C-alpha positions in Angstrom: 6.6 -46.9 88.9 8.8 -44.6 86.8 10.0 -44.7 83.3 13.7 -43.9 82.6 14.4 -43.6 78.9 12.5 -46.6 77.5 13.0 -48.8 80.6 10.4 -49.1 83.2 11.8 -48.9 86.8 9.8 -50.1 89.8 10.7 -50.6 93.4 9.2 -52.0 96.6 10.4 -52.0 100.2 9.5 -54.9 102.5 9.5 -53.3 106.0 9.2 -56.6 107.8 12.3 -58.0 106.1 14.1 -54.7 105.6 14.7 -55.4 101.9 14.6 -52.9 99.1 13.8 -54.4 95.6 14.5 -52.3 92.5 13.8 -53.7 89.0 14.3 -52.2 85.6 13.4 -53.8 82.3 11.3 -56.8 81.6 10.4 -59.9 83.7 13.4 -62.0 82.4 14.5 -64.6 85.0 17.6 -63.3 86.9 20.5 -64.5 89.0 22.2 -62.4 91.6 25.7 -61.0 91.4 26.9 -60.0 94.9 28.2 -56.4 95.1 28.9 -56.7 98.9 27.2 -58.1 101.9 24.2 -55.8 101.5 23.7 -55.3 97.7 23.0 -57.8 95.0 22.8 -56.9 91.3 20.1 -58.9 89.5 21.4 -60.0 86.0 19.2 -61.3 83.2 19.7 -65.1 82.8 19.5 -64.9 79.0 20.5 -61.4 78.2 23.3 -61.0 80.7 22.1 -57.4 81.3 21.4 -55.7 84.6 17.7 -56.1 85.5 17.5 -54.8 89.0 19.0 -54.9 92.5 18.3 -56.0 96.0 19.4 -54.2 99.1 19.3 -56.4 102.2 19.0 -54.7 105.5 18.6 -51.2 104.2 17.7 -49.7 107.6 19.5 -52.2 109.8 22.8 -51.6 108.1 22.4 -47.9 108.8 22.9 -46.8 105.2 22.6 -43.1 105.7 24.1 -42.3 102.3 23.5 -44.6 99.4 26.0 -42.8 97.2 28.8 -45.5 97.7 26.4 -48.3 97.0 25.1 -46.5 93.9 28.6 -46.1 92.6 29.4 -49.8 93.1 26.2 -51.0 91.5 26.7 -48.6 88.6 30.2 -49.7 88.0 29.3 -53.4 88.1 26.3 -52.8 85.8 28.4 -50.9 83.3 31.0 -53.7 83.3 28.3 -56.3 82.6 26.9 -54.3 79.7 30.3 -53.6 78.2 31.1 -57.4 78.4 27.8 -58.2 76.7 28.4 -55.5 74.1 31.9 -57.0 73.3 30.5 -60.5 73.1 27.8 -59.4 70.7 30.3 -57.6 68.5 32.5 -60.7 68.5 29.7 -63.0 67.5 27.9 -60.8 65.1 29.9 -61.7 61.9 29.5 -65.4 62.5 25.7 -65.1 63.1 25.3 -62.9 60.0 27.3 -65.4 57.9 25.2 -68.3 59.3 22.0 -66.6 58.5 23.1 -65.8 54.9 23.9 -69.5 54.5 20.5 -70.7 55.7 19.0 -71.2 52.2 22.0 -73.3 51.1 21.8 -75.4 54.3 18.0 -76.0 53.8 18.5 -77.0 50.2 21.5 -79.3 51.0 20.2 -81.0 54.2 16.5 -80.8 54.0 16.1 -81.4 50.2 12.8 -79.6 50.7 13.5 -76.3 48.8 
């Protein structure tokens, strides 16, 4: 297991199934975004951020150089993070405003403060 920045990266290879698993980050549930027939990017169900990847048939697909696959995964992961960043920036003012109004909402609706 290696630590890159503040993210823990781990990997395992299943020889019998010829599948490479790489994970980075926490144990958030994920879904797979297909990069091609061999590589799937694991995306956090809640965060929408890249959490790992799965390479199916690493040896059987005769992937001598992983450079092309790495470029594709990197591009897809960067696009996902940029989309998430834009969404956060778009929603941030509304969330901040809603949080500022919480005391008023509690007093008005709950009549308990």
